[in-house]
Each structure stands twice: as C-alpha cells, then as structure tokens.
C-alpha positions as CSV (number, residue, x, y, z in Angstrom):
1,M,55.9,-16.9,236.2
2,L,59.5,-17.6,236.3
3,R,60.2,-13.7,235.9
4,A,58.7,-12.7,238.8
5,F,61.2,-14.5,241.1
6,W,63.9,-12.3,239.3
7,N,62.1,-8.9,238.7
8,G,60.6,-8.7,242.6
9,S,56.7,-8.5,241.4
10,Y,56.3,-10.3,244.4
11,A,55.6,-8.6,247.8
12,P,58.9,-8.8,249.8
13,H,58.2,-10.9,252.9
14,G,59.0,-8.2,255.2
15,Y,55.2,-7.2,254.7
16,C,54.0,-9.2,256.8
17,L,56.3,-8.2,259.9
18,F,55.5,-4.5,259.5
19,W,52.6,-4.3,262.3
20,D,55.7,-4.2,264.7
21,P,59.1,-2.7,263.5
22,G,61.2,-4.4,266.3
23,L,61.1,-7.5,264.5
24,I,62.0,-6.4,261.5
25,W,65.3,-4.6,262.9
26,T,65.9,-7.9,264.8
27,H,65.6,-9.5,261.6
28,I,68.4,-7.3,259.8
29,L,70.6,-7.1,263.0
30,A,71.2,-10.9,263.8
31,D,71.3,-11.3,259.4
32,L,74.1,-8.6,259.5
33,I,75.7,-10.2,262.6
34,I,75.9,-13.5,261.3
35,A,76.7,-12.5,257.8
36,G,79.6,-10.5,259.5
37,S,81.1,-13.5,260.9
38,Y,80.6,-15.9,258.0
39,F,82.5,-13.4,256.3
40,S,85.3,-13.0,258.8
41,I,86.0,-16.6,258.7
42,P,86.8,-17.7,255.2
43,I,89.7,-14.6,255.6
44,A,91.1,-15.7,258.6
45,L,91.0,-19.4,257.1
46,V,92.7,-17.9,253.6
47,I,95.3,-16.2,256.1
48,L,95.9,-19.1,257.8
49,V,96.5,-21.5,254.8
50,R,98.9,-19.0,252.9
51,R,100.9,-18.4,255.8
52,R,100.8,-22.0,257.1
53,R,101.8,-24.0,253.8
54,D,103.4,-26.7,256.0
55,L,99.7,-27.6,257.4
56,A,98.4,-31.2,256.6
57,F,95.0,-31.3,254.2
58,G,95.5,-27.9,253.5
59,W,92.6,-27.9,250.8
60,V,89.8,-28.5,253.2
61,F,90.5,-25.1,254.7
62,W,89.5,-23.7,251.1
63,C,86.5,-25.8,251.0
64,F,85.2,-24.4,254.3
65,A,86.0,-21.3,253.1
66,T,83.9,-21.4,250.0
67,F,80.9,-23.2,252.3
68,I,80.7,-20.5,255.1
69,L,81.2,-17.4,252.4
70,A,78.0,-19.4,250.5
71,C,76.2,-18.9,254.5
72,G,77.0,-15.5,254.8
73,L,75.5,-14.6,251.5
74,T,72.2,-16.8,252.4
75,H,72.0,-14.0,255.6
76,V,72.4,-11.4,253.1
77,M,69.7,-12.2,250.9
78,S,67.6,-12.6,253.7
79,I,68.0,-9.1,254.5
80,W,67.2,-7.9,250.8
81,T,64.2,-10.1,250.7
82,L,62.4,-8.1,253.5
83,Y,62.4,-4.9,250.8
84,Q,62.5,-6.7,247.8
85,G,60.9,-10.0,246.8
86,V,63.8,-10.9,244.6
87,Y,63.2,-14.7,245.6
88,G,64.7,-16.2,242.8
89,L,68.1,-14.8,243.1
90,E,67.5,-16.2,247.0
91,A,66.9,-19.3,245.3
92,L,70.4,-19.0,243.5
93,V,72.4,-18.5,246.1
94,K,71.0,-21.2,248.2
95,V,71.5,-23.8,246.0
96,V,75.6,-22.8,245.4
97,T,75.4,-23.1,249.5
98,A,74.1,-26.4,249.4
99,A,76.4,-27.7,246.6
100,A,79.4,-25.7,248.8
101,S,78.1,-27.7,252.0
102,V,77.6,-30.9,250.3
103,A,80.9,-30.8,248.7
104,T,82.7,-29.8,252.0
105,A,81.3,-32.8,253.9
106,V,81.4,-35.6,250.7
107,L,85.2,-34.8,251.0
108,L,85.4,-34.4,255.0
109,W,84.3,-38.0,255.5
110,P,86.8,-39.9,254.1
111,L,89.7,-37.8,255.6
112,L,88.0,-38.3,258.9
113,P,90.1,-41.4,259.9
114,K,93.5,-39.3,258.3
115,A,92.6,-36.4,260.6
116,I,92.4,-38.6,263.7
117,A,95.4,-40.7,263.1
118,L,97.5,-37.5,263.5
119,P,99.2,-37.5,266.9
120,S,98.3,-34.9,269.6
121,A,100.3,-32.9,271.2
122,E,101.0,-34.9,274.0
123,K,102.3,-38.1,271.4
124,L,104.2,-35.6,270.1
125,Q,105.9,-34.2,273.0
126,L,106.7,-38.0,274.0
127,A,108.2,-38.7,270.3
128,N,110.1,-35.1,271.0
129,F,111.8,-36.7,274.7
130,E,112.2,-40.2,273.0
131,L,114.0,-38.6,270.3
132,A,116.1,-36.5,272.8
133,A,117.0,-40.0,274.5
134,L,118.3,-41.3,271.0
135,I,120.4,-38.2,270.4
136,R,121.9,-39.0,274.3
137,E,122.2,-42.3,273.4
138,R,124.0,-41.5,270.1
139,D,125.9,-39.1,271.5
140,S,127.3,-41.1,274.1
141,A,127.9,-44.0,271.7
142,L,130.1,-41.4,269.4
143,E,132.4,-40.0,272.7
144,A,132.8,-44.2,273.4
145,L,133.9,-44.4,269.9
146,R,136.1,-41.4,270.1
147,A,137.9,-43.1,273.2
148,Q,138.3,-46.1,271.5
149,V,139.6,-44.9,268.3
150,D,141.8,-42.9,270.6
151,R,142.8,-45.9,272.6
152,R,143.5,-47.6,268.6
153,E,146.0,-44.8,268.0
154,Q,148.1,-44.9,270.9
155,A,148.1,-49.0,270.6
156,E,149.4,-48.5,266.8
157,E,151.6,-46.1,268.0
158,A,153.2,-48.3,270.9
159,L,153.3,-51.0,268.6
160,R,155.0,-48.8,265.9
161,Q,157.4,-47.6,268.9
162,S,158.0,-51.6,269.6
163,Q,158.7,-52.4,266.1
164,K,161.2,-49.7,265.9
165,L,163.2,-51.2,269.5
166,E,162.7,-54.1,267.7
167,A,164.5,-52.9,264.4
168,V,167.1,-51.1,266.5
169,G,167.7,-54.3,268.5
170,Q,168.5,-56.5,265.4
171,L,170.8,-54.3,264.3
172,T,172.5,-53.7,267.8
173,G,175.4,-55.9,267.3
174,G,175.8,-54.8,263.7
175,I,175.9,-51.2,264.8
176,A,178.3,-51.4,267.4
177,H,180.6,-53.1,265.4
178,D,180.3,-50.6,262.6
179,F,180.5,-47.6,265.6
180,N,183.9,-49.4,267.0
181,N,185.6,-49.6,263.4
182,L,184.4,-45.8,263.4
183,L,186.0,-44.8,266.3
184,Q,189.1,-47.1,265.1
185,A,189.3,-44.8,262.2
186,I,188.7,-41.6,263.9
187,A,191.5,-42.7,267.0
188,G,194.2,-43.9,264.5
189,N,194.1,-40.5,261.9
190,L,194.6,-38.4,265.3
191,E,196.9,-40.2,266.6
192,L,198.9,-40.0,263.1
193,I,198.2,-36.7,262.9
194,T,199.6,-36.0,266.4
195,G,202.5,-38.0,266.3
196,K,203.2,-36.1,262.8
197,P,202.7,-32.7,263.3
198,D,205.6,-31.6,260.7
199,Q,203.9,-33.1,257.9
200,P,201.2,-31.0,256.5
201,G,200.3,-32.7,253.2
202,K,200.1,-36.0,255.1
203,I,197.9,-34.5,257.9
204,A,195.8,-32.9,255.5
205,T,195.4,-36.5,254.0
206,W,194.6,-38.1,258.0
207,G,192.6,-35.6,258.6
208,A,190.0,-36.1,255.6
209,N,190.1,-39.8,256.4
210,A,188.8,-38.8,259.8
211,L,186.3,-36.9,258.5
212,K,185.1,-39.7,256.2
213,A,184.8,-41.8,259.5
214,V,182.9,-39.1,261.2
215,A,180.3,-38.8,258.5
216,R,179.8,-42.2,258.3
217,G,178.9,-42.0,261.9
218,R,177.0,-39.5,261.6
219,A,174.4,-41.2,258.9
220,L,174.2,-43.9,260.9
221,S,173.5,-42.6,263.9
222,G,170.8,-40.2,262.0
223,Q,169.2,-43.6,261.2
224,L,169.0,-44.6,264.5
225,L,167.7,-41.5,265.9
226,A,164.9,-41.6,263.4
227,F,163.8,-44.9,264.2
228,S,163.9,-44.0,268.0
229,R,161.9,-41.0,267.3
230,R,157.8,-40.6,268.4
231,Q,156.0,-39.5,265.5
232,K,152.6,-39.4,263.5
233,L,152.8,-40.6,259.7
234,D,153.7,-38.1,257.2
235,I,152.7,-38.3,253.9
236,T,155.1,-36.9,251.2
237,S,157.2,-37.3,248.3
238,V,159.7,-39.8,248.2
239,N,162.1,-40.0,245.9
240,L,162.6,-44.3,246.0
241,A,165.9,-44.3,244.6
242,E,167.2,-42.1,246.9
243,L,165.7,-43.9,250.0
244,I,166.8,-47.3,249.1
245,R,170.5,-45.9,248.1
246,G,170.2,-44.6,252.1
247,S,168.9,-47.9,253.4
248,R,171.6,-50.0,252.0
249,E,173.9,-50.3,254.7
250,L,171.4,-51.0,257.0
251,I,169.8,-53.5,254.5
252,E,173.0,-55.5,253.8
253,R,173.7,-55.5,257.9
254,S,170.4,-57.3,258.6
255,V,171.0,-60.0,256.1
256,A,175.0,-60.6,256.4
257,P,176.9,-62.5,257.2
258,L,174.9,-65.5,255.8
259,G,172.8,-63.9,253.1
260,K,173.5,-61.7,249.9
261,V,171.7,-58.6,248.9
262,R,171.0,-57.5,245.3
263,I,169.4,-54.5,244.5
264,E,168.3,-53.5,240.8
265,T,169.2,-50.1,239.5
266,I,165.8,-47.7,240.4
267,D,164.5,-45.1,238.3
268,S,165.5,-42.1,239.9
269,S,162.8,-39.6,238.7
270,W,160.2,-42.4,240.4
271,N,158.8,-40.3,243.6
272,V,156.3,-42.0,245.4
273,E,153.6,-41.3,248.2
274,A,154.9,-42.8,251.9
275,D,156.3,-41.5,255.1
276,P,159.7,-41.8,254.4
277,L,160.9,-43.1,258.1
278,Q,157.9,-45.6,258.2
279,L,158.5,-46.9,254.3
280,E,162.1,-47.4,255.2
281,L,161.1,-49.3,258.4
282,A,158.9,-51.4,256.7
283,V,161.7,-51.9,254.4
284,L,164.2,-53.3,256.6
285,N,161.7,-55.7,258.8
286,L,160.6,-57.2,254.9
287,A,164.6,-57.7,255.1
288,F,164.8,-59.5,258.7
289,N,161.9,-61.5,257.4
290,A,163.7,-62.4,254.4
291,R,166.8,-63.0,256.8
292,D,165.3,-65.7,259.2
293,A,163.9,-67.2,256.4
294,M,167.0,-68.1,255.0
295,P,168.6,-69.6,257.8
296,D,171.5,-71.8,255.5
297,G,172.2,-68.5,253.4
298,G,170.7,-67.1,250.2
299,T,169.8,-64.1,248.2
300,L,167.6,-61.1,249.2
301,T,166.5,-59.0,245.7
302,I,165.2,-55.7,245.8
303,T,163.4,-54.2,242.3
304,A,161.4,-51.7,241.4
305,Q,158.9,-51.7,238.0
306,R,156.1,-48.9,237.1
307,R,152.7,-50.1,237.0
308,V,149.6,-48.5,235.1
309,G,146.0,-49.0,235.6
310,E,144.2,-51.4,238.0
311,V,146.9,-53.2,240.1
312,A,145.0,-54.2,242.8
313,P,141.6,-55.1,243.3
314,E,141.5,-52.6,246.6
315,L,142.8,-50.0,244.8
316,P,141.7,-47.6,242.1
317,E,143.0,-47.5,238.7
318,G,146.0,-45.2,238.6
319,D,150.0,-45.4,238.6
320,Y,151.7,-47.1,241.0
321,I,155.4,-47.9,241.4
322,A,155.9,-51.8,242.7
323,L,158.7,-52.3,245.1
324,S,159.2,-55.8,245.3
325,I,161.3,-57.4,248.4
326,A,162.3,-61.4,247.4
327,D,164.0,-64.1,248.9
328,T,165.3,-67.4,248.3
329,G,164.7,-68.9,251.7
330,T,161.5,-71.9,253.1
331,G,158.7,-70.1,251.7
332,M,155.6,-69.9,253.9
333,P,152.4,-72.8,253.3
334,P,149.2,-71.8,251.9
335,E,147.7,-71.6,256.1
336,V,150.5,-69.1,256.9
337,A,150.2,-66.9,254.2
338,A,146.9,-66.8,254.9
339,R,147.5,-65.1,257.9
340,A,150.7,-63.4,257.4
341,L,149.5,-60.5,257.7
342,E,147.2,-60.6,261.0
343,P,149.0,-58.8,263.9
344,F,151.1,-61.0,266.6
345,F,151.3,-64.3,264.0
346,T,154.2,-65.3,263.6
347,T,156.2,-68.7,263.5
348,K,158.9,-68.0,264.9
349,E,160.3,-69.3,268.4
350,V,159.3,-67.2,271.0
351,G,161.7,-64.1,271.4
352,R,162.4,-64.2,268.1
353,G,159.6,-61.8,266.8
354,T,156.2,-59.9,267.6
355,G,154.8,-60.9,264.5
356,M,154.4,-57.1,263.8
357,G,156.3,-57.0,260.6
358,L,154.3,-57.8,257.6
359,S,151.3,-56.3,260.0
360,M,153.1,-52.8,260.1
361,A,154.0,-52.9,256.5
362,F,150.4,-53.4,255.2
363,G,148.9,-50.7,257.4
364,V,152.2,-48.2,256.5
365,M,150.6,-49.3,252.8
366,R,147.4,-48.9,253.5
367,Q,147.6,-45.2,255.2
368,S,150.0,-44.8,252.1
369,R,146.5,-45.0,249.9
370,G,149.1,-48.5,248.8
371,S,149.1,-52.3,249.2
372,L,150.8,-54.9,249.8
373,K,151.0,-58.3,248.2
374,I,152.4,-61.5,249.2
375,D,153.4,-64.4,246.3
376,T,155.5,-67.2,248.0
377,Q,155.6,-70.9,247.8
378,P,156.6,-73.7,250.3
379,G,161.1,-74.5,249.2
380,R,160.7,-71.4,246.5
381,G,161.1,-68.3,248.2
382,T,159.0,-65.5,248.7
383,T,158.4,-61.9,247.5
384,I,156.7,-58.7,249.2
385,T,155.1,-56.7,246.6
386,L,154.7,-53.1,247.9
387,L,152.2,-51.0,245.9
388,L,152.9,-47.3,246.5
389,R,151.2,-44.3,244.3
390,V,153.2,-42.3,242.4
391,S,153.7,-39.2,243.3
392,E,153.7,-35.9,240.6
393,A,155.3,-33.5,243.1
394,A,158.6,-33.2,243.5
395,P,160.7,-34.2,247.1
396,S,161.7,-31.2,249.0
397,L,165.5,-30.9,248.7
398,A,167.4,-32.0,252.1
399,A,169.4,-28.8,253.5
400,A,172.4,-31.4,253.9
401,G,175.0,-30.5,251.5
402,E,174.2,-26.7,251.1
403,A,176.8,-26.0,253.6
404,E,179.7,-27.4,251.4
405,A,179.2,-24.9,248.3
406,G,178.7,-21.9,250.4
407,P,180.8,-18.8,250.8
408,M,183.7,-18.0,253.4
409,V,181.4,-17.0,256.9
410,S,182.9,-14.0,258.5
411,L,181.6,-13.3,261.9
412,A,184.1,-9.9,262.6
413,G,182.7,-7.6,265.1
414,R,179.9,-10.4,266.8
415,T,179.6,-11.1,270.5
416,I,177.8,-14.9,271.1
417,A,177.0,-16.7,273.6
418,V,177.8,-20.8,273.4
419,I,176.2,-22.6,276.6
420,D,176.6,-26.6,276.8
421,D,177.7,-28.6,279.4
422,D,180.1,-30.7,277.6
423,D,183.5,-28.8,277.7
424,E,185.2,-30.4,274.8
425,V,182.2,-30.1,272.6
426,R,181.6,-26.0,274.2
427,A,185.5,-25.6,273.3
428,V,185.6,-26.8,269.4
429,M,182.1,-24.8,268.6
430,A,184.0,-21.3,270.5
431,D,187.0,-22.0,268.2
432,V,185.0,-22.5,264.7
433,L,183.4,-19.4,265.9
434,R,186.6,-17.4,266.9
435,D,188.4,-18.6,263.7
436,A,185.8,-16.9,262.1
437,G,186.3,-13.8,263.8
438,A,183.5,-13.7,266.5
439,E,183.9,-13.0,270.1
440,V,182.9,-15.6,271.9
441,V,181.5,-15.9,275.6
442,E,181.3,-19.8,277.2
443,A,178.7,-20.9,280.0
444,S,179.1,-24.7,281.8
445,D,174.9,-24.6,282.1
446,G,171.9,-22.7,281.4
447,A,172.2,-20.5,284.5
448,E,175.2,-19.5,284.0
449,G,174.5,-18.8,280.4
450,V,171.6,-16.7,281.4
451,A,173.6,-14.5,283.7
452,A,176.1,-13.9,281.4
453,A,173.0,-12.7,278.9
454,Q,172.0,-10.5,281.4
455,A,175.2,-8.7,282.1
456,R,176.0,-8.3,278.3
457,V,173.4,-9.1,275.5
458,P,175.4,-11.2,272.6
459,D,174.5,-10.7,269.2
460,L,173.2,-14.8,268.9
461,M,172.9,-17.2,271.5
462,I,173.9,-21.3,271.0
463,V,172.7,-23.6,273.6
464,D,172.5,-27.1,273.9
465,Y,168.8,-28.8,274.7
466,A,169.6,-31.4,277.0
467,M,171.6,-30.2,279.9
468,P,171.2,-30.8,283.8
469,G,169.3,-28.2,285.4
470,L,168.1,-25.8,282.6
471,T,167.5,-27.2,279.3
472,G,168.2,-25.2,276.1
473,A,163.9,-24.4,276.2
474,D,164.2,-23.5,279.5
475,V,167.1,-21.0,278.6
476,A,165.4,-19.6,275.9
477,R,162.2,-19.0,277.6
478,Q,164.5,-16.7,280.1
479,I,166.0,-15.2,277.4
480,R,163.0,-13.9,276.0
481,G,161.5,-12.7,279.1
482,F,165.1,-9.4,278.7
483,A,166.0,-9.7,275.4
484,P,162.8,-11.0,273.1
485,R,164.5,-10.3,269.9
486,L,167.7,-12.4,270.4
487,P,168.7,-15.2,268.2
488,I,169.0,-17.9,269.6
489,L,170.4,-21.5,268.1
490,V,169.3,-25.0,269.6
491,V,172.2,-27.5,269.2
492,T,171.1,-31.0,270.4
493,G,171.7,-34.4,269.6
494,F,168.2,-35.4,271.5
495,A,166.2,-37.7,269.7
496,D,162.6,-37.0,271.0
497,S,161.3,-34.6,268.0
498,A,158.2,-34.4,270.4
499,A,160.0,-32.8,272.9
500,L,162.1,-30.7,270.4
501,D,158.6,-29.3,269.2
502,T,157.8,-27.4,272.7
503,I,160.9,-25.1,271.7
504,D,159.6,-21.7,270.0
505,A,159.6,-21.8,266.2
506,E,161.4,-18.7,265.9
507,I,163.9,-20.6,267.5
508,G,166.8,-22.5,265.1
509,V,167.8,-26.4,266.0
510,L,170.8,-27.8,264.7
511,R,171.1,-31.5,265.2
512,K,174.2,-33.1,266.1
513,P,176.7,-34.3,264.9
514,F,177.2,-31.2,262.6
515,E,180.3,-29.8,260.5
516,S,182.0,-26.8,260.9
517,R,181.2,-24.6,258.5
518,E,177.2,-25.8,259.0
519,L,177.4,-24.5,261.7
520,L,179.1,-20.7,260.8
521,R,176.3,-21.0,257.8
522,R,173.6,-21.6,260.4
523,V,175.0,-18.9,262.5
524,A,175.0,-16.1,259.6
525,E,171.4,-16.8,257.8
526,M,170.1,-16.1,262.0
527,L,172.4,-13.1,262.5
528,D,171.6,-12.1,258.6
529,G,167.6,-12.6,259.4
C-alpha cells in the first residue's frame, strides 16, 4: 500500500479536470508563478544577509529563506501530481515545509520583543540630532579650554617676566656699584695710556686691564639681557658645573654683604635636562629667599649629588642630580612649609616679595621633568633640593672664545658698508675693518645706508638693529629688494629676542658688546659663505 504512493500507480488528480482543459492550465500557471516567486524570495534574502553582515538577527532571514523555498517546492509538486500520482513524495515535501514553518514560527515569536525594541528611523534621526548637539557642545568646550590654556600660558609668561624683573630689581644696587667700578677701571687705564703714549710696555698692560674690565662688564650685561628676554622654556642639555660657576658672582652679590656663599665642587661631567636661563633664575631666586631668611647673616651652601632609582614618589625611577641650596636662617614652621609652593603665598612684608620664587622654581622643575623638595625646621634653616634629570646628550658648544684661536683675518680688496647711528661705535668698527685691509663706507642712519648701497653695492653690510627711522630689519628688507644675495650682519645690544626673530634667517646677528677679532671672524665667515 505504501509503495503505491511512490510508484505513481494511483491516478493523478488531474484526471478529474480533463473535462475542462482551461482549469488544468489555470492550476499549472498559477502554481508556476507562485513557485517562481517563492524561489526568488530566498535568493534575495541570501544576497541581503551576505552583503549586510551588520544586520541584527541575520539568522532569521536564513530561516525564512528555507521556509519559503520549501513552500515553492510544494507548488512544484502540485503541478507534478496533475500528471503523476506520486502522492508520497508530495507528502514528504509538505512535511519538510511544515517543519520549516514550525521552526521559523518558534524562533520568530521570542525574537518579536527584541525586534519591536529596535529604534525606528525617527528615533535614529533624533539620536543623530542629539549626538550632533553633543559634538557642538564638545567643540565649544574644547575651544573654551584652548582659550583658557592660552590665557594661562600668557599669565605664566607674565609671571616669569615679573619674576625676572624682580630679580633684576634685587640686583640693581650691586650691579650699579659693579658697573661704576668697571667704568672706573676702564677710564683709569685709558687715562694712563693717553698720558704715557711713549711707554709701550706699560700701555700694553693698561690696555689688557681695560679689556678685562670690558669682559667683566660684557658678562654682567649679558646675564641681565638674558633675564629681560621674553622666551619660552627651552629644555636642553646643561652642564651643571658651568651654570653654577657662571652664576656665582650674581649669587654672591645677592647674599652679600651679611651672608657668605659656599659652593662645593660639582662634577664637571654632570649634564642635566633644563632650560639654562630658567634654572639659573630659579637658583638666583632661591638665593634671594635664603638671604631674606638670614637677616643677621649666615651661610648659603650649594651642593650637588647624583641619585639613582626612586628619588621622589612623583618621579619615575632613573638618574637624577640633586642640586641643594641650603641656608642657616630662620627656617619655616610646618604650616608655612605646607603652603610654600603656592603662587603668591609669602610671609614677607608688602613690597618685599611676590611669593612667586619657590612656585616658579617648582614650575620650572616640573616642566623639566624634575621636582623640588623642601627640608626645613624653625631655627635650623632651610634646604631646597632641585631634582634634575641626568642628560645623556652633551651640551651644545658656545661660540664664545672661538675667535681667540682663529687666524689673522685679511679683508684686502673688500668693500664693507657700516651703518650705525652711534658715531663712536661706528668709528671703532670702521677702524677695525680698515686695519684688516677693507674699504669702509660709513652711514649714520638707515636711509643713508640704503642710498649708499644703491649707489655702490658693497661686498658686505654691517647694520645696527636699533636706530631711529629705519631699523636694522627695515634696512635689510630694503637691501634685499635690489641686492638679494648681499651678506648682511646685524649688530645689536637689543634685549628683545622676539623682535630679533623677525629678521631674515639668512642674516647674521652679532650681539654687543663684542671683541674686534669676533667681528672680523664673523665678517670673514659671511664673505666666505
């Protein structure tokens, strides 16, 4: 009986429709169309799922594809049984279809709440609007933060500048005294030279003494100009022994006359990461604090030790140099020491300090990836320790002193224009250049110098920066208009480094005061270049 369902021995049910061929073809065409549609739908679903792997519940589409494909097969079997009575095969196809439909329904109903919970297009659009608003708020907050950072940097720069001015103010009396001594030494030696022109041996000695006084004055003015410049923190490799050695006179001057300064030997091989000017300023301000803490006199001691490993909780392990500035003064009570690093906190009288010395020193140390420690007890003095990272790089060599060992410079056959509004300075430079064999064209202001250069282009032009009317930068720009390759050397005693940065990078800069051989060396270098 079962075999009959499969071998087609039963009469096909199309026999009952043969009396009306139109009905047979209606069934055939309808089932073909339905089957074709059912077969196309799974193909579309498969393509969709494979191309959009990000779709949620992608496996449901596979269930629907299987179910619809089985439905299409039932319609194909309906056409087949019109002519062949294989009702067993037809029943098997319907069983498969039923199983697929039941499985799809069982899986679909638990999925329904999750599908309903999916956001609609309107909700997604609203969420996009809210996200865009949040982005705009974030951008506004970032812009406000940038403005605050800019204002903070400006405030920090103003504080640094005020601290520099305070340091210069603290030194004014001593520096005026030192400059008067230097001028006295120079004037006295020049008077001796003028009064005894027939004693060449003594003239050489007096001249050497005057030059020594000039060198001391140049070093002192160089430090003052460095303090007055506006510049950003420039972390580089600094030789600690050289920095302290160069600051010794200023430190001693700040502690004198009541206090004494004792600087222990610092290993000359120790290089640290710091801004040399800011580190020097920090040490100098700590010396001021030490002096004020020793109203009855005392001793300021500067020492340095190398420390390895964990030197402070806030610093990573590594190699550090601990630079200590210790005084024998009054010390600080615990409540004062706890606030000593706060900006503007001071126990001094009004007008005696800004309360920024320790705070600025601490800020410089943090920006240098170091730290600052305070060790103090009332009546037993204070020790400030600057923890500086050891630098493996060698400090850049200064150009100072290179001219001393240089060969004699000959400028024979060269024409050099010298523009300076100071008659005495211009005359000295012109005489030095003429002694080296150069032909010199002098001008007392920028306009005269530009006109002279237009009439006859020299081999090199030397121009002072700070002049009334046309500055050195203005002269250089005008010269570049008709002589773009003319070497130009700007000489200046101007302190504003930001203004000097506006000069063309190809133009040389020589800071006053300078020695004659340094001028000749720079001129020769620019002519040869």
